[in-house]
DSSP file (Angstrom, degrees, kcal/mol; ACC not computed):
  #  RESIDUE AA STRUCTURE BP1 BP2  ACC     N-H-->O    O-->H-N    N-H-->O    O-->H-N    TCO  KAPPA ALPHA  PHI   PSI    X-CA   Y-CA   Z-CA
    1    1 A M              0   0    0      0, 0.0     2,-0.7     0, 0.0    94,-0.0   0.000 360.0 360.0 360.0 139.7    0.0    0.0    0.0
    2    2 A D        +     0   0    0      1,-0.1     3,-0.4     2,-0.0    96,-0.0  -0.706 360.0 179.6 -81.8 114.3    1.2    3.5   -0.8
    3    3 A V    >   +     0   0    0     -2,-0.7     3,-1.6     1,-0.2    -1,-0.1   0.372  59.9  94.7 -97.3   5.2    1.5    5.4    2.4
    4    4 A S  T 3  S+     0   0    0      1,-0.3    -1,-0.2     3,-0.0    -2,-0.0   0.769  79.8  60.0 -66.9 -22.6    2.7    8.6    0.7
    5    5 A C  T 3  S+     0   0    0     -3,-0.4    58,-0.5     2,-0.1     2,-0.3   0.459  87.2 100.1 -82.8  -0.2   -0.9    9.9    0.7
    6    6 A L  E <   -A   62   0A   0     -3,-1.6     2,-0.4    56,-0.1    56,-0.2  -0.620  57.7-158.9 -85.9 144.7   -1.1    9.6    4.5
    7    7 A T  E     -A   61   0A   0     54,-2.3    54,-3.6    -2,-0.3     2,-0.4  -0.939   3.8-161.9-121.7 148.5   -0.7   12.7    6.6
    8    8 A I  E     +A   60   0A   0     -2,-0.4     2,-0.3    52,-0.3    52,-0.2  -0.997  23.0 155.4-127.8 130.2    0.3   12.9   10.3
    9    9 A R  E     -A   59   0A   0     50,-2.1    50,-2.6    -2,-0.4     2,-0.4  -0.997  48.1 -98.3-153.8 158.8   -0.3   15.9   12.4
   10   10 A L  E     -A   58   0A   0     -2,-0.3    48,-0.2    48,-0.2     2,-0.2  -0.627  47.5-135.0 -71.0 125.8   -0.9   17.3   15.9
   11   11 A I        -     0   0    0     46,-2.7    46,-0.4    -2,-0.4     2,-0.2  -0.547  13.8-126.4 -88.9 157.1   -4.6   17.6   16.3
   12   12 A E    >   -     0   0    0     -2,-0.2     3,-2.0    44,-0.1    -1,-0.1  -0.468  26.9-101.4 -97.8 167.0   -6.2   20.7   17.9
   13   13 A A  T 3  S+     0   0    0      1,-0.3     3,-0.5    -2,-0.2    40,-0.1   0.759 119.3  60.3 -60.3 -26.9   -8.7   21.0   20.8
   14   14 A D  T 3  S+     0   0    0      1,-0.2     3,-0.3     2,-0.1    -1,-0.3   0.409  88.8  75.1 -83.9   5.2  -11.6   21.4   18.4
   15   15 A E    <>  +     0   0    0     -3,-2.0     4,-2.1     1,-0.2     3,-0.3  -0.128  53.8 129.8-105.6  36.6  -10.9   18.0   16.8
   16   16 A V  H  >  +     0   0    0     -3,-0.5     4,-3.1     1,-0.2    -1,-0.2   0.870  69.0  54.8 -58.4 -40.4  -12.4   16.0   19.8
   17   17 A E  H  > S+     0   0    0     -3,-0.3     4,-2.4     2,-0.2    -1,-0.2   0.876 107.5  49.6 -66.2 -36.5  -14.6   13.9   17.5
   18   18 A T  H  > S+     0   0    0     -3,-0.3     4,-2.1     2,-0.2     5,-0.3   0.943 113.5  46.9 -63.2 -47.5  -11.6   12.8   15.4
   19   19 A F  H  X S+     0   0    0     -4,-2.1     4,-2.4     1,-0.2     5,-0.3   0.929 112.4  50.1 -57.5 -48.7   -9.7   11.9   18.6
   20   20 A R  H  X S+     0   0    0     -4,-3.1     4,-2.5     1,-0.2     5,-0.3   0.916 109.6  50.9 -59.3 -46.2  -12.7   10.1   20.0
   21   21 A R  H  X S+     0   0    0     -4,-2.4     4,-1.9     1,-0.2    -1,-0.2   0.935 115.6  38.9 -60.3 -49.3  -13.2    8.0   16.9
   22   22 A I  H  X S+     0   0    0     -4,-2.1     4,-2.2     2,-0.2    -1,-0.2   0.863 116.1  51.4 -75.0 -34.3   -9.7    6.7   16.5
   23   23 A R  H  X S+     0   0    0     -4,-2.4     4,-2.1    -5,-0.3    -2,-0.2   0.932 112.4  45.4 -66.9 -44.5   -9.1    6.2   20.3
   24   24 A L  H  X S+     0   0    0     -4,-2.5     4,-2.1    -5,-0.3    -2,-0.2   0.877 111.2  53.9 -67.4 -35.9  -12.3    4.1   20.7
   25   25 A E  H  X S+     0   0    0     -4,-1.9     4,-3.0    -5,-0.3     5,-0.3   0.942 108.2  50.5 -59.1 -46.7  -11.4    2.1   17.5
   26   26 A A  H  X S+     0   0    0     -4,-2.2     4,-2.5     1,-0.2    -2,-0.2   0.924 112.9  44.9 -57.7 -46.8   -8.0    1.3   19.0
   27   27 A L  H  < S+     0   0    0     -4,-2.1    11,-0.3     1,-0.2    -1,-0.2   0.815 116.1  47.2 -69.8 -30.4   -9.6    0.2   22.3
   28   28 A R  H  < S+     0   0    0     -4,-2.1    -2,-0.2    -5,-0.2    -1,-0.2   0.902 119.0  38.3 -75.5 -42.7  -12.2   -1.9   20.5
   29   29 A V  H  < S+     0   0    0     -4,-3.0    -2,-0.2     1,-0.2    -3,-0.2   0.858 131.6  24.0 -79.1 -37.3   -9.9   -3.5   18.0
   30   30 A E    ><  +     0   0    0     -4,-2.5     3,-1.8    -5,-0.3     4,-0.4  -0.462  67.6 157.5-128.1  59.4   -6.9   -4.2   20.3
   31   31 A P  G >  S+     0   0    0      0, 0.0     3,-0.9     0, 0.0    -1,-0.1   0.819  75.3  53.1 -59.0 -32.8   -8.2   -4.3   23.9
   32   32 A S  G 3  S+     0   0    0      1,-0.2    95,-0.1     5,-0.0    93,-0.1   0.574  97.5  67.8 -80.8  -6.5   -5.3   -6.2   25.3
   33   33 A S  G <  S+     0   0    0     -3,-1.8     2,-0.3    -7,-0.2    -1,-0.2   0.545  96.7  59.8 -87.3  -6.8   -2.7   -3.8   23.9
   34   34 A F    <   -     0   0    0     -3,-0.9    90,-0.0    -4,-0.4     0, 0.0  -0.901  69.5-140.1-126.5 150.6   -3.7   -0.9   26.2
   35   35 A A  S    S+     0   0    0     -2,-0.3     2,-0.2     2,-0.1   116,-0.1   0.700  87.6  78.9 -76.1 -20.0   -3.9   -0.4   29.9
   36   36 A S  S    S-     0   0    0      2,-0.0     2,-0.4     3,-0.0    -2,-0.2  -0.513  77.7-131.0 -87.6 157.0   -7.2    1.5   29.4
   37   37 A R     >  -     0   0    0     -2,-0.2     4,-1.6     1,-0.1     3,-0.4  -0.850  13.9-128.1-107.5 145.8  -10.5   -0.2   28.9
   38   38 A L  H  > S+     0   0    0     -2,-0.4     4,-2.7   -11,-0.3     5,-0.2   0.901 109.4  56.2 -53.9 -44.9  -13.0    0.8   26.2
   39   39 A E  H  > S+     0   0    0      1,-0.2     4,-1.3     2,-0.2    -1,-0.2   0.857 103.6  53.6 -60.8 -36.5  -15.8    1.2   28.7
   40   40 A D  H  4 S+     0   0    0     -3,-0.4    -1,-0.2     1,-0.2     4,-0.2   0.909 113.2  42.4 -65.4 -41.4  -13.8    3.7   30.7
   41   41 A W  H >< S+     0   0    0     -4,-1.6     3,-1.3     1,-0.2    -2,-0.2   0.854 109.2  57.3 -75.2 -34.8  -13.2    5.9   27.6
   42   42 A E  H 3< S+     0   0    0     -4,-2.7    -1,-0.2     1,-0.2    -2,-0.2   0.816 103.5  56.3 -63.2 -28.2  -16.8    5.5   26.4
   43   43 A A  T 3< S+     0   0    0     -4,-1.3    -1,-0.2    -5,-0.2    -2,-0.2   0.540  82.2 114.5 -81.9  -7.0  -18.0    6.9   29.7
   44   44 A L    <   -     0   0    0     -3,-1.3     2,-0.1    -4,-0.2    -3,-0.0  -0.368  65.9-125.4 -67.2 141.5  -15.9   10.1   29.4
   45   45 A S     >  -     0   0    0      1,-0.1     4,-2.3    -2,-0.1     5,-0.2  -0.352  28.4-104.2 -75.6 165.7  -17.8   13.4   29.0
   46   46 A Q  H  > S+     0   0    0      1,-0.2     4,-2.4     2,-0.2     5,-0.1   0.882 124.2  53.1 -58.0 -39.2  -17.1   15.7   26.1
   47   47 A E  H  > S+     0   0    0      2,-0.2     4,-2.4     1,-0.2    -1,-0.2   0.888 107.0  51.0 -65.6 -39.3  -15.2   18.0   28.5
   48   48 A E  H  > S+     0   0    0      2,-0.2     4,-1.4     1,-0.2    -2,-0.2   0.898 110.0  50.2 -65.6 -39.4  -13.0   15.1   29.6
   49   49 A W  H  X S+     0   0    0     -4,-2.3     4,-0.6     1,-0.2     3,-0.4   0.944 111.6  48.6 -59.8 -46.9  -12.3   14.2   26.0
   50   50 A R  H >< S+     0   0    0     -4,-2.4     3,-1.2     1,-0.2    -2,-0.2   0.885 107.2  55.1 -62.0 -39.7  -11.3   17.8   25.3
   51   51 A S  H >< S+     0   0    0     -4,-2.4     3,-1.7     1,-0.3    -1,-0.2   0.805  97.9  63.6 -66.4 -28.1   -9.1   17.9   28.4
   52   52 A R  H >< S+     0   0    0     -4,-1.4     3,-0.9    -3,-0.4    -1,-0.3   0.722  93.3  64.2 -66.8 -19.6   -7.1   14.9   27.2
   53   53 A L  T << S+     0   0    0     -3,-1.2    -1,-0.3    -4,-0.6     4,-0.2   0.362  74.5  89.2 -86.1   6.3   -6.1   17.1   24.2
   54   54 A N  T <  S+     0   0    0     -3,-1.7    -1,-0.2     2,-0.1    -2,-0.2   0.752  87.1  59.3 -69.0 -23.1   -4.2   19.4   26.6
   55   55 A E  S <  S-     0   0    0     -3,-0.9    18,-0.1    -4,-0.2     2,-0.1  -0.747 113.1 -84.1 -99.0 152.8   -1.3   17.0   25.9
   56   56 A P        -     0   0    0      0, 0.0    16,-2.0     0, 0.0     2,-0.4  -0.358  46.8-176.5 -62.4 130.2    0.0   16.5   22.4
   57   57 A V  E     - B   0  71A   0    -46,-0.4   -46,-2.7    14,-0.2     2,-0.4  -0.998   7.6-159.9-127.3 126.9   -2.0   13.9   20.4
   58   58 A F  E     -AB  10  70A   0     12,-3.2    12,-1.9    -2,-0.4     2,-0.4  -0.894   6.3-167.6-110.5 135.7   -0.9   13.0   16.9
   59   59 A V  E     -AB   9  69A   0    -50,-2.6   -50,-2.1    -2,-0.4     2,-0.4  -0.972  14.4-142.3-125.6 137.5   -3.2   11.4   14.4
   60   60 A A  E     -AB   8  68A   0      8,-2.0     7,-3.3    -2,-0.4     8,-1.1  -0.824  23.1-161.3 -93.7 136.1   -2.5    9.8   11.0
   61   61 A F  E     -AB   7  66A   0    -54,-3.6   -54,-2.3    -2,-0.4     2,-0.4  -0.936  15.8-169.6-121.5 141.9   -5.0   10.5    8.3
   62   62 A Q  E >  S-AB   6  65A   0      3,-2.6     3,-1.9    -2,-0.4   -56,-0.1  -0.980  85.0 -17.7-126.9 118.0   -5.8    8.7    5.1
   63   63 A D  T 3  S-     0   0    0    -58,-0.5    -1,-0.1    -2,-0.4   -57,-0.1   0.876 129.6 -53.1  52.6  40.4   -8.2   10.5    2.8
   64   64 A G  T 3  S+     0   0    0      1,-0.2    -1,-0.3   -57,-0.0   -58,-0.0   0.385 115.4 114.8  81.0  -3.9   -9.3   12.6    5.8
   65   65 A E  E <  S-B   62   0A   0     -3,-1.9    -3,-2.6     1,-0.0     2,-0.3  -0.829  72.3-113.7-101.6 137.2  -10.1    9.6    7.9
   66   66 A P  E     +B   61   0A   0      0, 0.0    -5,-0.3     0, 0.0     3,-0.1  -0.510  42.0 162.0 -70.1 130.2   -8.1    8.9   11.1
   67   67 A V  E     +     0   0A   0     -7,-3.3    25,-3.1     1,-0.3     2,-0.3   0.355  60.8  21.1-129.4   0.3   -6.1    5.7   10.8
   68   68 A G  E     -BC  60  91A   0     -8,-1.1    -8,-2.0    23,-0.2     2,-0.3  -0.982  58.4-172.9-165.2 158.9   -3.5    6.0   13.6
   69   69 A I  E     +BC  59  90A   0     21,-2.4    21,-2.1    -2,-0.3     2,-0.3  -0.996   9.1 165.5-154.4 150.7   -2.8    7.7   16.8
   70   70 A T  E     -B   58   0A   0    -12,-1.9   -12,-3.2    -2,-0.3     2,-0.3  -0.936  15.1-156.0-159.3 157.1   -0.3    8.4   19.5
   71   71 A G  E     -BC  57  87A   0     16,-2.9    16,-2.2    -2,-0.3     2,-0.4  -0.807   8.3-139.3-129.4 171.3    0.1   10.8   22.4
   72   72 A L  E     - C   0  86A   0    -16,-2.0     2,-0.6    -2,-0.3    14,-0.2  -0.989   7.9-166.6-138.1 123.4    2.9   12.3   24.4
   73   73 A L  E     - C   0  85A   0     12,-2.7    12,-2.9    -2,-0.4     2,-0.3  -0.933  14.2-153.2-113.1 110.3    2.9   12.9   28.2
   74   74 A R  E     - C   0  84A   0     -2,-0.6    10,-0.2    10,-0.3     7,-0.1  -0.590  25.8-107.4 -81.5 141.2    5.7   15.1   29.4
   75   75 A Q        -     0   0    0      8,-2.5     8,-0.1     5,-0.4    -1,-0.1  -0.429  24.8-148.6 -63.5 141.3    6.9   14.8   32.9
   76   76 A R        +     0   0    0     -2,-0.1     5,-0.1    -3,-0.0    -1,-0.1   0.850  67.1  94.1 -85.4 -37.0    5.8   17.7   35.0
   77   77 A S  S >> S-     0   0    0      1,-0.1     3,-1.7     3,-0.1     4,-0.8  -0.318  77.3-131.1 -60.4 135.9    8.6   18.0   37.5
   78   78 A S  T 34 S+     0   0    0      1,-0.3     3,-0.4     2,-0.2    -1,-0.1   0.818 108.4  54.5 -60.2 -30.2   11.3   20.5   36.4
   79   79 A K  T 34 S+     0   0    0      1,-0.2    -1,-0.3     2,-0.1     3,-0.1   0.641 118.8  34.1 -77.1 -12.8   14.0   17.9   37.1
   80   80 A M  T X4 S+     0   0    0     -3,-1.7     3,-2.0     1,-0.1    -5,-0.4   0.312  82.3 107.2-121.2   6.7   12.2   15.4   34.9
   81   81 A S  T 3<  +     0   0    0     -4,-0.8    -3,-0.1    -3,-0.4    -2,-0.1   0.530  67.7  72.4 -70.4  -3.5   10.7   17.6   32.2
   82   82 A H  T 3  S+     0   0    0     35,-0.1    36,-3.1    -4,-0.1    37,-2.0   0.409  92.0  73.9 -85.4   2.2   13.3   16.4   29.7
   83   83 A R  E <   + d   0 119A   0     -3,-2.0    -8,-2.5    34,-0.2     2,-0.3  -0.885  57.8 178.4-117.8 146.6   11.4   13.0   29.6
   84   84 A A  E     -Cd  74 120A   0     35,-2.0    37,-2.4    -2,-0.3     2,-0.5  -0.994  22.0-131.6-145.6 151.2    8.1   12.1   28.1
   85   85 A T  E     -Cd  73 121A   0    -12,-2.9   -12,-2.7    -2,-0.3     2,-0.4  -0.882  16.4-137.2-105.6 129.3    6.0    9.0   27.8
   86   86 A I  E     +C   72   0A   0     35,-3.4    37,-0.5    -2,-0.5     2,-0.3  -0.708  33.4 177.5 -82.0 132.5    4.6    7.8   24.5
   87   87 A I  E     +C   71   0A   0    -16,-2.2   -16,-2.9    -2,-0.4    35,-0.0  -0.868  45.4  23.7-132.7 164.3    1.0    6.6   24.9
   88   88 A M  E     -     0   0A   0     -2,-0.3     2,-0.3   -18,-0.2   -19,-0.1   0.712  65.6-179.6  60.0  29.8   -2.0    5.3   22.9
   89   89 A V  E     +     0   0A   0     -3,-0.1     2,-0.3   -19,-0.1   -19,-0.2  -0.465  15.1 151.3 -68.6 123.1    0.1    3.9   19.9
   90   90 A Y  E     -C   69   0A   0    -21,-2.1   -21,-2.4    -2,-0.3     2,-0.4  -0.977  26.2-173.7-154.6 138.3   -2.3    2.4   17.4
   91   91 A I  E     -C   68   0A   0     -2,-0.3   -23,-0.2   -23,-0.2     5,-0.1  -0.999  39.6-104.1-129.3 133.7   -2.4    1.9   13.6
   92   92 A S    >   -     0   0    0    -25,-3.1     3,-2.2    -2,-0.4     4,-0.4  -0.259  34.6-115.7 -54.8 142.9   -5.5    0.5   11.8
   93   93 A K  G >  S+     0   0    0      1,-0.3     3,-1.3     2,-0.2    -1,-0.1   0.834 112.4  60.6 -53.2 -38.8   -5.0   -3.1   10.8
   94   94 A S  G 3  S+     0   0    0      1,-0.3    -1,-0.3     3,-0.0    -2,-0.1   0.667 108.4  45.1 -66.8 -14.6   -5.1   -2.4    7.1
   95   95 A L  G X >S+     0   0    0     -3,-2.2     3,-1.3   -28,-0.2     5,-0.5   0.332  81.7 119.1-111.8   5.6   -2.0   -0.2    7.4
   96   96 A R  T < 5S+     0   0    0     -3,-1.3    -3,-0.0    -4,-0.4    -4,-0.0  -0.484  75.5  26.6 -71.6 143.1    0.2   -2.3    9.6
   97   97 A G  T 3 5S+     0   0    0     -2,-0.2    -1,-0.2     1,-0.0    -4,-0.0   0.507  93.9 101.3  84.0   4.9    3.5   -3.2    8.1
   98   98 A T  T < 5S-     0   0    0     -3,-1.3   -95,-0.2   -96,-0.0    -2,-0.1   0.513  98.6-106.3 -97.0  -6.6    3.5   -0.2    5.8
   99   99 A G  T  >5S+     0   0    0     -4,-0.2     4,-2.1     3,-0.0     5,-0.2   0.379  87.3 120.8  94.7  -3.5    6.0    1.9    7.9
  100  100 A L  H  ><S+     0   0    0     -5,-0.5     4,-2.7     1,-0.2     5,-0.2   0.894  70.6  54.2 -62.5 -40.5    3.2    4.2    9.2
  101  101 A A  H  > S+     0   0    0     -6,-0.2     4,-2.3     1,-0.2    -1,-0.2   0.915 109.6  48.1 -61.7 -41.7    3.9    3.4   12.8
  102  102 A G  H  > S+     0   0    0      2,-0.2     4,-2.2     1,-0.2    -1,-0.2   0.900 111.6  49.7 -63.9 -40.6    7.6    4.3   12.3
  103  103 A R  H  X S+     0   0    0     -4,-2.1     4,-2.3     2,-0.2    -2,-0.2   0.905 109.6  52.0 -63.3 -41.0    6.6    7.6   10.6
  104  104 A L  H  X S+     0   0    0     -4,-2.7     4,-2.1     1,-0.2    -2,-0.2   0.922 110.7  47.1 -62.1 -44.9    4.2    8.3   13.5
  105  105 A L  H  X S+     0   0    0     -4,-2.3     4,-2.7     1,-0.2    -1,-0.2   0.868 109.8  54.4 -65.1 -35.9    6.9    7.8   16.1
  106  106 A D  H  X S+     0   0    0     -4,-2.2     4,-2.6     2,-0.2    -2,-0.2   0.915 108.1  49.0 -62.7 -42.8    9.3   10.0   14.0
  107  107 A V  H  X S+     0   0    0     -4,-2.3     4,-2.3     2,-0.2    -2,-0.2   0.919 113.1  47.3 -62.6 -43.9    6.8   12.8   14.0
  108  108 A V  H  X S+     0   0    0     -4,-2.1     4,-2.9     2,-0.2    -2,-0.2   0.920 112.0  49.9 -64.1 -43.6    6.4   12.5   17.8
  109  109 A A  H  X S+     0   0    0     -4,-2.7     4,-2.8     2,-0.2    -2,-0.2   0.900 110.3  50.4 -63.1 -40.7   10.2   12.4   18.3
  110  110 A D  H  X S+     0   0    0     -4,-2.6     4,-2.2     2,-0.2    -1,-0.2   0.922 112.9  46.2 -62.7 -43.5   10.7   15.5   16.2
  111  111 A H  H  X S+     0   0    0     -4,-2.3     4,-1.0     2,-0.2    -2,-0.2   0.932 113.7  49.0 -62.8 -45.8    8.0   17.3   18.2
  112  112 A A  H ><>S+     0   0    0     -4,-2.9     5,-2.6     1,-0.2     3,-0.9   0.934 111.1  49.1 -60.7 -47.8    9.5   16.1   21.5
  113  113 A R  H ><5S+     0   0    0     -4,-2.8     3,-1.7     1,-0.3    -1,-0.2   0.903 108.0  54.7 -58.5 -43.2   13.0   17.2   20.5
  114  114 A A  H 3<5S+     0   0    0     -4,-2.2    -1,-0.3     1,-0.3    -2,-0.2   0.712 108.0  50.3 -65.6 -20.5   11.8   20.6   19.4
  115  115 A T  T <<5S-     0   0    0     -4,-1.0    -1,-0.3    -3,-0.9    -2,-0.2   0.236 126.4 -96.2-103.8  13.1   10.2   21.1   22.8
  116  116 A G  T < 5S+     0   0    0     -3,-1.7     2,-0.3     1,-0.3    -3,-0.2   0.545  73.6 146.0  90.5   7.4   13.3   20.2   24.8
  117  117 A I      < +     0   0    0     -5,-2.6    -1,-0.3    -6,-0.2   -34,-0.2  -0.630  21.5 178.8 -79.6 136.4   12.6   16.5   25.5
  118  118 A R        +     0   0    0    -36,-3.1    48,-3.1    -2,-0.3    49,-1.0   0.603  63.0  41.0-110.0 -19.7   15.6   14.3   25.5
  119  119 A Q  E     -dE  83 165A   0    -37,-2.0   -35,-2.0    46,-0.3     2,-0.4  -0.991  60.1-157.2-140.4 130.9   14.2   10.9   26.3
  120  120 A L  E     -dE  84 164A   0     44,-2.9    44,-2.6    -2,-0.4     2,-0.3  -0.851  17.3-175.6-102.4 141.3   11.1    9.1   25.2
  121  121 A E  E     +dE  85 163A   0    -37,-2.4   -35,-3.4    -2,-0.4     2,-0.3  -0.919   5.4 171.4-132.5 157.4    9.7    6.3   27.3
  122  122 A L  E     - E   0 162A   0     40,-2.2    40,-2.6    -2,-0.3     2,-0.4  -0.980  24.9-131.7-158.2 166.5    6.8    3.8   26.9
  123  123 A F  E     + E   0 161A   0    -37,-0.5     2,-0.3    -2,-0.3    38,-0.2  -0.979  24.3 179.3-123.5 138.1    5.2    0.8   28.5
  124  124 A V  E     - E   0 160A   0     36,-2.1    36,-3.4    -2,-0.4     2,-0.1  -0.993  35.6 -98.4-139.7 145.7    4.3   -2.3   26.5
  125  125 A S  E >   - E   0 159A   0     -2,-0.3     3,-1.9   -92,-0.2    34,-0.2  -0.374  21.6-136.7 -63.6 135.2    2.7   -5.6   27.5
  126  126 A A  T 3  S+     0   0    0     32,-2.4    -1,-0.2     1,-0.3    33,-0.1   0.698 106.4  63.2 -62.6 -18.5    5.1   -8.4   28.0
  127  127 A E  T 3  S+     0   0    0     31,-0.3    -1,-0.3     1,-0.2     3,-0.1   0.224  87.9  75.1 -91.5  14.1    2.6  -10.5   26.1
  128  128 A N    <>  +     0   0    0     -3,-1.9     4,-2.0     1,-0.1     3,-0.5  -0.592  51.3 162.4-123.0  69.8    3.0   -8.3   22.9
  129  129 A P  H  > S+     0   0    0      0, 0.0     4,-2.5     0, 0.0     5,-0.2   0.803  73.3  59.8 -61.9 -29.7    6.3   -9.5   21.5
  130  130 A A  H  > S+     0   0    0      2,-0.2     4,-2.2     1,-0.2     5,-0.1   0.920 107.8  45.4 -63.9 -41.9    5.6   -8.0   18.1
  131  131 A A  H  > S+     0   0    0     -3,-0.5     4,-2.7     2,-0.2     5,-0.2   0.900 111.3  52.7 -67.6 -40.2    5.3   -4.5   19.6
  132  132 A I  H  X S+     0   0    0     -4,-2.0     4,-2.2     1,-0.2    -2,-0.2   0.933 110.9  47.0 -60.5 -45.5    8.4   -5.0   21.7
  133  133 A R  H  X S+     0   0    0     -4,-2.5     4,-2.3     2,-0.2    -1,-0.2   0.906 110.8  52.8 -62.7 -41.4   10.4   -6.0   18.5
  134  134 A F  H  X S+     0   0    0     -4,-2.2     4,-1.3     1,-0.2    -2,-0.2   0.945 110.3  46.8 -58.7 -48.7    8.9   -3.0   16.7
  135  135 A Y  H  <>S+     0   0    0     -4,-2.7     5,-2.6     1,-0.2    -1,-0.2   0.870 109.6  54.3 -64.6 -35.7   10.0   -0.6   19.5
  136  136 A Q  H ><5S+     0   0    0     -4,-2.2     3,-1.7     1,-0.2    -1,-0.2   0.915 106.5  51.6 -62.8 -41.3   13.5   -2.2   19.5
  137  137 A R  H 3<5S+     0   0    0     -4,-2.3    -1,-0.2     1,-0.3    -2,-0.2   0.786 105.8  56.9 -63.7 -25.8   13.8   -1.5   15.8
  138  138 A Q  T 3<5S-     0   0    0     -4,-1.3    -1,-0.3    -5,-0.2    -2,-0.2   0.353 129.7 -95.6 -87.5   5.8   12.8    2.1   16.5
  139  139 A G  T < 5S+     0   0    0     -3,-1.7    26,-0.3     1,-0.3     2,-0.2   0.493  79.4 137.0  97.4   4.0   15.8    2.4   18.9
  140  140 A F      < -     0   0    0     -5,-2.6     2,-0.4    -6,-0.1    -1,-0.3  -0.586  34.8-159.6 -83.4 147.4   14.0    1.7   22.2
  141  141 A S  E     -F  163   0A   0     22,-2.4    22,-2.2    -2,-0.2     2,-0.3  -0.950  26.3-106.6-124.0 146.3   15.7   -0.5   24.8
  142  142 A E  E     +F  162   0A   0     -2,-0.4    20,-0.3    20,-0.2     3,-0.1  -0.571  37.1 173.1 -69.8 129.8   14.1   -2.4   27.7
  143  143 A V  E     -     0   0A   0     18,-3.0     2,-0.3     1,-0.4    19,-0.2   0.422  58.6 -36.8-117.3  -4.5   15.0   -0.6   30.9
  144  144 A G  E     -F  161   0A   0     17,-1.2    17,-3.0     2,-0.0    -1,-0.4  -0.962  51.6-112.9 167.1 178.6   12.8   -2.6   33.3
  145  145 A R  E     -F  160   0A   0     -2,-0.3    15,-0.2    15,-0.2    13,-0.0  -0.985   8.9-144.4-139.0 148.9    9.6   -4.4   34.1
  146  146 A I  E >   -F  159   0A   0     13,-2.6    13,-2.0    -2,-0.3     3,-1.7  -0.935  30.5-133.8-110.6 105.4    6.7   -3.8   36.4
  147  147 A P  E 3  S-     0   0A   0      0, 0.0    11,-0.1     0, 0.0    10,-0.1  -0.365  88.3  -0.2 -60.4 130.6    5.6   -7.3   37.5
  148  148 A G  E 3  S+     0   0A   0      8,-0.1    10,-0.3     1,-0.1     9,-0.1   0.839  83.8 157.6  61.0  33.1    1.8   -7.6   37.2
  149  149 A G  E <   +     0   0A   0     -3,-1.7     2,-0.4     8,-0.2     9,-0.2   0.759  62.9  38.6 -62.9 -26.5    1.6   -4.0   35.9
  150  150 A V  E     -F  157   0A   0      7,-2.2     7,-2.9    -4,-0.2     2,-0.7  -0.981  69.6-149.4-128.1 138.6   -1.7   -4.7   34.2
  151  151 A L  E     +F  156   0A   0     -2,-0.4     2,-0.6     5,-0.2     5,-0.2  -0.924  22.1 178.9-107.2 109.1   -4.7   -6.7   35.5
  152  152 A E  E >   -F  155   0A   0      3,-3.0     3,-2.1    -2,-0.7    -2,-0.0  -0.939  69.2 -28.8-118.3 111.3   -6.5   -8.2   32.5
  153  153 A E  T 3  S-     0   0    0     -2,-0.6    -1,-0.2     1,-0.3     3,-0.1   0.881 126.8 -46.8  50.2  44.7   -9.5  -10.4   33.2
  154  154 A G  T 3  S+     0   0    0      1,-0.2     2,-0.4    -3,-0.0    -1,-0.3   0.327 117.0 113.1  84.9  -7.4   -8.0  -11.5   36.5
  155  155 A R  E <   - F   0 152A   0     -3,-2.1    -3,-3.0     2,-0.0     2,-0.5  -0.816  62.8-134.8-100.9 137.1   -4.6  -12.2   35.1
  156  156 A E  E     - F   0 151A   0     -2,-0.4     2,-0.4    -5,-0.2    -5,-0.2  -0.784  24.0-170.4 -88.8 128.6   -1.5  -10.1   36.0
  157  157 A I  E     - F   0 150A   0     -7,-2.9    -7,-2.2    -2,-0.5    -8,-0.2  -0.972  22.0-118.1-123.2 132.5    0.6   -9.2   33.0
  158  158 A D  E     -     0   0A   0     -2,-0.4   -32,-2.4   -10,-0.3     2,-0.5  -0.366  18.9-138.1 -67.6 145.1    4.0   -7.6   33.2
  159  159 A D  E     -EF 125 146A   0    -13,-2.0   -13,-2.6   -34,-0.2     2,-0.6  -0.917  13.1-144.6 -99.9 128.3    4.6   -4.1   31.8
  160  160 A V  E     -EF 124 145A   0    -36,-3.4   -36,-2.1    -2,-0.5     2,-0.5  -0.846  11.1-147.7 -93.9 124.4    7.9   -3.8   29.9
  161  161 A M  E     -EF 123 144A   0    -17,-3.0   -18,-3.0    -2,-0.6   -17,-1.2  -0.801  20.6-179.0 -93.2 130.8    9.4   -0.3   30.3
  162  162 A M  E     -EF 122 142A   0    -40,-2.6   -40,-2.2    -2,-0.5     2,-0.3  -0.942   6.1-171.8-130.2 151.9   11.3    0.9   27.3
  163  163 A A  E     -EF 121 141A   0    -22,-2.2   -22,-2.4    -2,-0.3     2,-0.3  -0.976   8.1-168.4-142.6 155.2   13.3    4.1   26.7
  164  164 A R  E     -E  120   0A   0    -44,-2.6   -44,-2.9    -2,-0.3     2,-0.3  -0.958  20.0-136.0-145.4 123.6   15.0    5.9   23.8
  165  165 A R  E     -E  119   0A   0     -2,-0.3   -46,-0.3   -26,-0.3     3,-0.1  -0.615  16.8-175.0 -73.4 135.9   17.3    8.9   23.9
  166  166 A I  S    S+     0   0    0    -48,-3.1     2,-0.3    -2,-0.3   -47,-0.2   0.437  71.0  38.7-114.7  -2.7   16.5   11.4   21.2
  167  167 A V              0   0    0    -49,-1.0    -1,-0.2     1,-0.0   -49,-0.0  -0.990 360.0 360.0-139.0 147.1   19.4   13.8   21.8
  168  168 A D              0   0    0     -2,-0.3   -50,-0.0    -3,-0.1    -1,-0.0   0.446 360.0 360.0 -91.0 360.0   22.9   12.9   22.8
């Protein structure tokens, strides 16, 4: 598939419906890939959705339709503000393997670097080896684990912590 027609951009506060559509799709299609539950996000008020856009959220579009998403949460403490956590990474199934996920992470890294962030961090399920391999190819390294970090249908699943320096 030709991904050159895809665009990736930081969405604005007035694009709540776009955010809502792609985020709920992600949680519906890949429930075990996220620490959040679909039901929790479906219950959010319009104002809560809008407040989630106070942090940068990037959406990939194909022909005006959202097909991918990721967000960035910067650490608040001044001693840690050079670090940010990548969240909500999702690409529609039809576009997986096209390089779109790598492009999305590149856009986020460029934005992060431009705002003074030096290190990107993320958490991924230990039961998602494909995602772990993808992040390793993108320059992330495992830096630790949280045993039983997620409780999924009564089962404790480890969270793998990964990090990538984006400035030397």
